C-alpha positions as CSV (number, residue, x, y, z in Angstrom):
1,M,66.1,5.6,-385.6
2,K,66.6,7.2,-383.1
3,E,66.0,11.0,-384.8
4,L,62.6,9.5,-386.1
5,L,61.7,8.9,-382.6
6,E,62.3,12.6,-381.3
7,T,60.6,13.6,-383.8
8,I,57.5,12.0,-383.7
9,V,57.5,11.8,-379.8
10,R,58.0,16.4,-380.1
11,A,54.4,16.6,-381.8
12,L,53.0,15.2,-379.3
13,V,54.3,16.3,-375.6
14,D,53.8,20.0,-374.3
15,N,57.6,19.7,-372.8
16,P,59.5,19.2,-376.1
17,D,62.8,19.9,-374.8
18,E,62.2,17.1,-372.0
19,I,62.7,14.2,-374.3
20,S,65.0,11.8,-373.8
21,V,66.3,8.9,-375.8
22,N,69.1,6.2,-375.1
23,E,69.4,3.6,-377.8
24,V,71.5,-0.2,-376.2
25,E,71.8,-2.1,-379.8
26,G,72.2,-5.2,-380.0
27,E,73.6,-7.2,-383.2
28,K,69.7,-7.6,-384.3
29,S,68.2,-5.4,-382.5
30,L,67.6,-1.7,-380.9
31,I,66.4,-1.0,-377.7
32,L,65.6,2.7,-377.5
33,E,64.9,3.9,-374.6
34,L,62.7,6.5,-374.1
35,R,62.1,9.7,-371.3
36,V,59.3,12.7,-371.0
37,A,58.5,15.3,-368.5
38,P,56.0,13.3,-366.8
39,G,52.9,15.7,-367.3
40,D,53.5,13.8,-371.0
41,M,53.4,10.2,-370.2
42,G,49.7,10.4,-370.9
43,K,50.6,11.4,-374.1
44,V,53.0,9.7,-375.1
45,I,51.0,6.4,-373.8
46,G,47.5,7.8,-375.2
47,K,44.1,5.8,-374.5
48,Q,44.6,2.7,-373.6
49,G,47.9,2.9,-375.2
50,R,47.0,3.3,-378.4
51,I,49.8,5.9,-379.4
52,A,52.7,3.5,-378.0
53,K,51.5,1.1,-380.1
54,A,51.6,3.4,-383.5
55,I,54.5,4.8,-382.9
56,R,56.2,1.5,-381.5
57,T,54.9,0.5,-384.8
58,V,55.9,4.0,-386.5
59,M,59.5,2.2,-385.6
60,K,59.3,-1.1,-386.8
61,A,57.7,-0.5,-389.7
62,A,61.5,1.8,-390.1
63,A,63.6,-0.1,-389.3
64,V,63.0,-3.4,-391.9
65,K,65.1,-1.2,-394.4
66,E,67.5,-1.3,-391.8
67,N,67.1,-5.4,-391.0
68,K,66.2,-4.6,-387.8
69,R,64.2,-5.5,-384.7
70,V,63.0,-2.3,-382.4
71,V,61.8,-2.6,-379.2
72,V,60.9,1.1,-377.6
73,E,60.5,0.5,-374.0
74,I,58.9,4.2,-372.9
75,I,60.3,5.2,-369.3
76,Q,59.2,6.9,-366.4
């Protein structure tokens, strides 16, 4: 899951080296904390949060295969 999120975000940002994803795993849920460079924050969130919502939708669809619940948090 972590690799999928990194792959998606790398395509969006200008500074792919500054991406970091931290996984916090529970029994049935997985929290992915995404950090990007401050200049890339707008590109990851998008207008009115549309890109962030799309990223979360893709991650949730991928998590269904593993019977998990995924939460993507974009942290500054």
